[in-house]
C-alpha positions as CSV (number, residue, x, y, z in Angstrom):
1,D,5.9,22.3,26.7
2,S,7.1,19.5,28.8
3,G,5.3,16.2,28.2
4,E,5.1,16.7,24.4
5,I,6.8,14.1,22.3
6,V,8.2,15.2,19.0
7,P,9.5,12.4,16.8
8,S,12.7,12.8,15.0
9,S,11.5,10.6,12.2
10,L,8.5,8.6,10.9
11,S,8.5,5.0,9.9
12,F,5.8,4.1,7.4
13,D,5.7,0.4,8.5
14,G,2.0,0.0,9.3
15,G,2.8,-0.5,12.9
16,G,1.2,2.8,14.1
17,V,-2.2,3.1,15.7
18,E,-3.0,6.6,14.3
19,R,-3.4,7.8,10.8
20,V,-0.7,9.9,9.3
21,P,-2.0,13.5,8.6
22,L,-2.9,14.1,5.0
23,E,-0.4,17.0,4.6
24,T,2.4,14.7,5.8
25,T,1.3,11.9,3.6
26,L,1.2,14.2,0.5
27,K,4.7,15.6,1.3
28,V,6.1,12.0,1.4
29,I,4.3,11.1,-1.8
30,D,5.8,14.2,-3.5
31,Q,9.3,13.6,-2.2
32,K,9.3,10.0,-3.3
33,S,7.6,10.7,-6.6
34,L,4.7,8.3,-5.9
35,A,1.8,10.4,-7.0
36,E,1.3,8.3,-10.2
37,V,0.7,5.1,-8.2
38,M,-0.9,6.5,-5.0
39,L,-3.3,9.2,-6.2
40,P,-6.3,9.0,-8.5
41,K,-5.4,9.8,-12.1
42,E,-7.1,13.2,-12.1
43,V,-5.4,14.4,-8.9
44,T,-2.0,15.9,-8.5
45,V,0.0,16.4,-5.3
46,E,-0.7,20.2,-5.7
47,T,-4.5,19.7,-5.9
48,A,-4.7,16.7,-3.6
49,A,-5.2,18.6,-0.3
50,S,-8.6,19.8,-1.6
51,D,-9.4,17.1,-4.2
52,V,-8.2,13.8,-2.9
53,P,-11.0,11.3,-2.1
54,Y,-8.5,8.6,-1.1
55,I,-4.9,7.6,-1.2
56,R,-4.0,4.2,-2.5
57,S,-1.8,1.8,-0.5
58,V,1.1,0.4,-2.5
59,F,2.8,-2.9,-1.6
60,R,5.7,-4.6,-3.1
61,F,6.5,-8.2,-2.4
62,K,9.7,-10.2,-3.2
63,R,9.5,-14.0,-3.4
64,L,12.3,-16.2,-4.5
65,C,11.0,-18.1,-7.5
66,C,13.7,-19.8,-9.3
67,T,17.3,-19.7,-10.3
68,S,18.7,-19.5,-13.8
69,M,19.7,-23.1,-13.4
70,D,16.1,-24.2,-13.0
71,A,14.3,-25.6,-16.1
72,M,11.9,-23.2,-17.8
73,S,9.0,-25.6,-17.2
74,Y,9.7,-25.5,-13.5
75,Q,9.9,-21.7,-13.5
76,K,6.6,-21.5,-15.3
77,Q,5.0,-23.9,-12.8
78,V,6.3,-21.9,-9.8
79,L,5.2,-18.5,-11.3
80,G,1.8,-20.0,-12.1
81,R,1.4,-21.1,-8.5
82,F,2.4,-17.6,-7.3
83,S,-0.2,-16.1,-9.6
84,D,-2.9,-18.5,-8.2
85,E,-1.9,-17.7,-4.6
86,W,-2.0,-14.0,-5.3
87,E,-5.4,-14.2,-6.9
88,A,-6.7,-16.2,-3.9
89,F,-5.3,-13.7,-1.5
90,I,-6.9,-10.8,-3.3
91,T,-10.3,-12.5,-3.7
92,D,-10.5,-14.3,-0.3
93,E,-8.7,-11.9,2.0
94,L,-8.0,-8.4,0.7
95,I,-11.3,-7.6,-1.1
96,P,-13.5,-8.6,1.8
97,V,-11.5,-6.5,4.3
98,L,-11.5,-3.5,2.0
99,S,-15.2,-3.8,1.3
100,A,-16.0,-4.0,5.0
101,A,-13.7,-1.0,5.7
102,S,-15.4,1.1,3.0
103,N,-18.8,0.3,4.6
104,G,-17.4,1.4,8.1
105,E,-17.4,-2.2,9.4
106,V,-13.7,-2.2,10.3
107,E,-12.4,-0.1,13.1
108,G,-10.0,2.6,12.0
109,Y,-11.2,3.0,8.5
């Protein structure tokens, strides 16, 4: 049909406005061997279509900490600061949004 748009690829960059269909998500999880980190322990990719209550989001961040030339005391100080910042982010930012989303208080969740 004219007027239909069929994408040639998907970018899972969080920039979309619609949810990715579960079947598509499960195929990507299987292809990239991510079931262990994204699905509940008791669920496999094969059973997920009927069993999955949720799919976890997985994030990886890279931050430059130190170089091998930096003193160990400095490296420990920087890593301690990173840990404190991460804890504050989880407690002050992420958990409140996820909690609100699970209660239906955030649009799109």
